[in-house]
C-alpha positions in Angstrom: 73.6 34.6 14.5 72.0 37.0 12.7 69.8 35.5 9.8 71.2 36.5 6.4 70.1 36.7 3.1 71.4 37.3 -0.5 70.0 40.6 -2.3 70.2 40.5 -6.2 69.6 43.0 -8.5 70.9 43.6 -12.2 72.7 46.6 -14.1 73.3 48.1 -17.3 76.7 47.8 -17.5 79.8 46.6 -15.4 81.1 50.2 -14.3 77.6 50.6 -12.9 77.8 47.4 -11.2 80.8 47.5 -9.4 80.1 51.4 -8.4 76.7 50.5 -7.1 78.1 47.5 -5.1 80.7 49.3 -3.6 78.6 52.3 -2.4 76.3 49.8 -0.6 79.4 47.6 0.7 80.8 51.3 1.8 77.7 52.2 3.5 77.6 48.8 5.5 74.3 48.0 4.3 75.9 44.8 2.5 78.9 43.1 3.7 80.1 42.3 0.3 78.8 42.9 -3.4 79.3 40.2 -6.1 79.5 41.5 -9.8 78.9 38.8 -12.3 78.6 39.6 -16.1 77.6 39.9 -18.9 74.5 38.2 -19.0 71.7 38.5 -21.4 68.2 39.5 -20.5 65.3 39.1 -22.4 61.8 40.5 -21.1 58.6 42.4 -21.9 59.0 45.9 -21.5 57.3 49.2 -23.2 54.7 46.6 -25.2 57.3 44.9 -26.9 59.8 42.1 -26.1 63.2 43.8 -25.4 67.0 42.2 -25.1 69.5 43.8 -23.3 73.0 42.5 -21.8 73.3 43.4 -18.2 75.1 42.7 -15.0 74.3 40.6 -11.6 75.2 42.4 -8.5 74.7 39.9 -5.4 74.7 41.3 -1.9 75.3 39.6 1.1 73.4 41.4 4.5 71.5 40.6 7.5 67.8 40.0 7.3 67.1 42.9 9.7 69.3 45.3 7.2 67.7 44.0 4.0 64.5 46.6 4.0 66.8 49.6 4.7 69.2 47.7 1.6 66.5 47.4 -0.7 65.1 50.8 -0.2 68.6 52.3 -0.7 68.9 50.2 -4.0 66.1 51.6 -5.5 67.5 55.5 -4.8 70.5 54.3 -6.1 69.3 52.4 -9.0 69.5 53.6 -12.9 66.6 51.5 -13.7 62.8 52.8 -13.7 61.9 49.3 -12.3 64.9 47.7 -10.4 64.7 44.0 -10.2 65.4 43.6 -6.2 64.8 40.1 -4.7 65.9 39.0 -1.5 66.6 35.2 -0.6 67.0 33.9 2.7 70.3 32.2 3.2 69.0 29.0 4.9 72.7 27.2 5.2 76.0 28.3 4.8 79.4 28.3 6.9 78.9 29.5 10.1 81.9 31.7 10.4 81.0 33.3 7.0 77.5 34.1 7.9 78.6 35.5 11.3 81.4 37.6 9.4 78.0 39.0 7.3 76.3 39.7 10.6 79.5 41.3 12.2 80.0 43.5 9.0 76.8 44.7 8.4 75.9 47.9 10.5 72.8 47.5 12.9 69.6 49.0 11.4 68.5 52.1 13.5 65.7 50.8 16.1 62.5 52.7 15.9 61.7 53.5 19.3 58.3 51.6 20.7 55.7 54.2 21.7 
C-alpha cells in the first residue's frame, strides 16, 4: 500500500478554495479535497500584523505524488507565498488509504541514466 499524506493550504474565499480543490482532484494529483471555513488568520506580512478570513483546503494524496501536487499548488495558488504543508498519515483505515493510492495517478518516473 502506498504511503499517504495530507497536503494543506489556505485560500482567500470559498469559491476559490472549491475551484482549487476540484481542479487538483480532476488532475488526479489528489484523491479528494476537503474545504473547511471560514477561518480567521492573523499573521505577519508587509511589515505589520494582518488579519484575514480564509478557507482551508486539505488534500489527500500519496507521498510519491506530493512533490508534484505541491508544485501544481504553487502554480495555481493566488497568494504570493502560499501555505503548503505536507503531513504524513501515520495510521488510518487501510481501505481508505488504499483508495487514495488507487485514485491518485502515478507520478511519471524519470528514467535513470
